[in-house]
N, C-alpha and C positions, 0 to 999 in steps of 0.2 A: 468594574466590581470583583471582588474576589470570592473564589468558590468556598462553598461550605466545606468543612474540614482543615482549612489552613490554619486556623488557630490551633487545632488539635497539634497540628504539625510543627508549628512553632514553640508549643509547650514541651514536646518531646524534645526538640534541638537545642532549645534555649540552653546559652551558656556552653555549649559544646562546640569544639570545632567540626569542620566539616565533614560529614560522615561519607562512608565509600559508596554505599548504594541506598537509592532510593527506588520504590516501584510505585508508577503511576497507573492507575487500572482504570480502564473504561467500564463503567458499571452495566452497559446495555451490550457490549459486544459479545459476539457468541451466544450460545444456548445455555451455558452454566449460569445457575443462580447466584448471588451475590455471596450467601453462605459457602457455597461449593469453591467459588474462586477464592474465598478467604482461607478454606482448609489447604487449598493447594499452595496459596502464596505464603501460609505460615511455615509450610515445608521448605519453600523456595528461601525465605528468609534464614532459617536455621542453618541452610548451608552456605548461604552469602557472607552474614555477619550477624551479631547480635544486636547492632543498632540500625539495622535496615529498617527503613520507614515505607509505610505503605498509605499512599493518597489517592483521592479521587474518586473513590466509591459512592459519596454521598453528592457528587456533582449533579445539578438536575438540567444541565444544558451544556452545548458543546463549549459556549463561552465560558461558564464555571470550571468545565474541565480544562481547557488550554490555560486559564487562569492558575489553576492549581498545579499543572505541569511546569509552567514558568517560575511559580514560588519555589515548587521543590527541587527545580533544576539549579536554584542559588545554592542549596543547602548541602547537595551531594558531590561526589566525584563522577559517578555514572548514575545515570537516570535511565530506569529499565522501563519499557512501555509494557504493559500487559494488556493485550487487545489485537485486533486485526490490522489488515493493511490500511485501512481507512484511519484507524485510530493513531497508527504510527504516522501517517502523513499529516495528520492533524499538529501534532507534537512537534514533528521536523520543523514546521511552519510557525510553530508557536515559540519555539526556545530559541536562544543564540545557537549560531553555526559552531562555536566552539564548545558547546556542551556534548560531552561523550554520552552516548546513548547505548542501550541494548535493548533486547527484544525476547518476551515470552508471547508465544502465540496462542491468544484466548479467543481468537476470532473464527470465523467459519472456514474460509478458504484458505486465509493464510499463505499467501504466493512468497513472502518474506521469508518463513520459515524454510522453503526448499530453496531459495537463492542463496541462504546463508548455511545450508546444509547442516542444519540444527538436528539433533536427537528428536526421538518422537514421545519422550516421556518428559514432564516439567523438570523433574529432580535433576535428569541427566543435563537438561538446558542450563539449570542453575549451576550445575559444575563445569560446565564449559565455559559460562559467562565467568565465573569466578577463577578458573585457572587459563583464560583465554588472555588475548591481547588487543590493543585498540588497532583498528584498520580505517585506513581513509578511503571513502568510497565517493564516488561521482553522483551527481543528482541532476535533475532535467528542470530547468526553469522554464515555465509555461508561461506565455504572453506576457514576461517582465512581470509576473506576480506571484505565482506559486510554484514551489519548490515540490517534485516528484520524483519517484523511482519508477512508474510506469504511468502512461497515458495514453488515451485512443480516442478516435473520432468515427462515430459512426455506431456499429452494430451492439457494443458493449454498454453505451449508454442508453438505447433502448431496451435491453435486457435488463439493465438495473432498474428503470423505471417500472418495467412488468414486475420484477420480482419485488418491489416494494409493495405493488398492488397486493401481490400474494401472499405477502408476510400480514397484510392486514387481517386476511382472512385464516392466519393461524399456520400457513405453509412456509417452513423456514428451511434454513440451511441449504445442503447440497439438493434436495428435492425443489424448492423455489427456483433456485439457479437453473436446473436442468430443465423445466418446465418452460421458463422464461427463454431460455437458449434456443429450445426446438421449436417453439412456437415462432419467435422472431425470425429466425433462419428460413424455417419452412413456409411461412403464411405472411408474417406481419411487414417486416422491415422492407423499406424502399431504398433502393441503392441510389447511389448519387456520383456524378463524375467529379474526380478530384485530380487536382494540379499539385504537384509535389516538387519542391525545391531543396536539395541536399547540397550544402555548400554552395549553393547558387546553380547547381545544374538541375535543371527541370525536366519533369517529363510527367505524363498525363497517364492516370490509371481510371479508365472508363467504368462506371456502373461499380464502384467500390464498395465493398462490404462493410469494410473496416480499415483505417489505417492506425496501426499501433507504432506509438514512440515510447521506446524503454530501455532502462538499464539491466534488466533482469530478464531471465529465459522464461520464466514461469509466470502462469496466471494460477488463480486459487485451485485448490485440490491437485496440485503437481501437474498442472497442465504445461508441458513444455513447448509453448508457442513460438517462441523466438530462440531457438537452441544457441545462435551464434552471439547473442547479449552477454556482455560482461559489466559487472558492477564497478570496475576499477581500471577501464582501459582509455578513458579519456574521449570516449565518442558516444553519440546517441545511435541506437539502433532502431532502424525502420522496417516494418514489414507491413505491406499493402496487399490486401486480398481482395479479388473479384472474382473468384470461381464459381462455379454452378451450385446450387443449392446441394446437390448429391456431394460433391467434392467437401461442401462445408462441414458436412457430417462425418466425412472421412478424415478431416482435420481435426476435428474434436476427439475421435477415437483414437487416431494415431498419436495425438497430444497427450491423452492419458496413458496409453500404452508404452509409449517410447517419446519420440519428437517429432515436431511436425517439420515438414519440407516443403511445403506449398506457400505460394506468394512471392511478391517481388522484393527483395531485401537489399537494403542499402544502409551505410553507416558514415557518419560525419558530425562535425561539431554543431552545425546548425540547420534546421529544419523549417521551412515554411510550407504551411498547407491551405490551399484555397479549395472550397466545395461550390458546386454550381448551385446547391440549396443549402439552408440552413441546417446544422447539424450540431449537437451536443458534444461536448468535450468532457470526458471524465477521468479522473485520476485517483488510483487505488480504490475504487468503486465509491468515490464521491461524484457528484455531478456539478460541474464548474459553471459552464456557460454554454449559451447557444450561439452560433454566428457563423461566418463563411471563409473567415481568415483567421489562422492560428499560427504563432511563433513558436519556436522551442530552440533553446542553446544549451551545450552541456556546461555545468559547474564542476570541474575537476575537482575532487579530494575534498569537497563540500562537508560530505556527511561522516562524522566520527563515529565508529561503532565498535563495541568491544564484545568479541564472540570468540 
């Protein structure tokens, strides 16, 4: 089923050659209203090109949104994702790997903004996209199914579940994330023994709080959790944390103020993880599945990004 709004896009581009830019917008990402998003996107469009097309705002489900992204990707040279990290993940998995993507941070935490060293105003980001160049970046293949640029098993999934509950009561953005994080670290989260193999070399992390597999140093809100991670070095970057509750808070504060230096760090091209009890895997803020065995491998140069 095609997303609502696709017919409008077709009428705009019918009879024309491929346009340079198209913007796919997640209507529910972040705190901005649709009207506020449109005002910002009109400014972006005027900077990029006169024929820049905007789509996705009237999608009523993730499936419709991804359909719209695929449709628009066929009509433009650069598909710009206006949303958060989860939105970007959905589009990466919806479109062909040869599609050149770019990014406008319209979400809440927006780790990708910091990983790509983007300016702090939308108009400056638009200028960076217009004047930038194409980069080939790596991705993570999770369980032979989903592509990601950051994933984790353990604490973060529990935080996401609680944050979702808080959002239902009207607590959103950074406050919801902060409340859920502190509650899970100090009170609720149950640790689990974890066996990790990096390029076949195995070790055990007892009472693991979280196991992070990433291509970028940052979490949302510019938390520099895995400072050695690189987007284009051909490796996966792993950080396993099993410190005390007090040190966990220290990691959060240190990551906000500078960069984290706590945890067992490894890098390699393949990572296999086994947990003693079932845990959830999350990627870019999306809960994927619950299980006890997880596999990851690097996909070098798979992501084409203009910035």
